[in-house]
N, C-alpha and C positions, 0 to 999 in steps of 0.2 A: 507246381502248383495244381491242385486239383481242379478240373474244370467245372464240378459241380459247385464248389466254393465261389468260382468266379461268376457263374451263373446266378447264383443266390445273391452275391453282392451286387451285381448289375441289377437284378430283379429289385432289390431293396432301393437302390438309388432312384430307379426309374419310377417306382410308385411314390416316394418320396417327393420327386420333382412333380409329377403329375398331380398329386393330391394338393401340393402347395399353389400350383397354377389354379386349380379348381376353387381352392379356398380364397385366394386374391381375386379372381373373378366375381364370386358371389359377394365378397365384401365391397368391392368396388360398386357392383351394381345396387346393394342396398344402402351404401352409405354416401356415395357421390353427391346425390342430390341435396342430402342433409349439410354436407361439408359446402357445397356452393350455397346454399341458402345461408349459412353462417357467415360466410365469407362475404356476402353481399351486405348482411346486416352491420358486419364489423367495418366494412367500406362506408357505409351511410353514416355510422357513428363518427368516424374519422372526419368525413366530411362535414358533418355537422359542427364538430368541435373546432375545425379550422374557420368555419364560417363565423362562429361566436368569437374566436380570438381576432378575426379581421374587424368585425364590428366593434369589439371593444377598443381595438387600437386606433380606430377612426374617431372615438368618442373624446 
């Protein structure tokens, strides 16, 4: 096997891994606050629905 081919393969693999890590880090930084905010809103809606069901069951 040619050493040059092995070096090119390793280089391509390394570049792919590093670029994937950078993209994941950027996306987490940009969208994690938005995801947390949406999860809080969803949790509040679920809690409100549970309270409404509890109130209706007591009536």
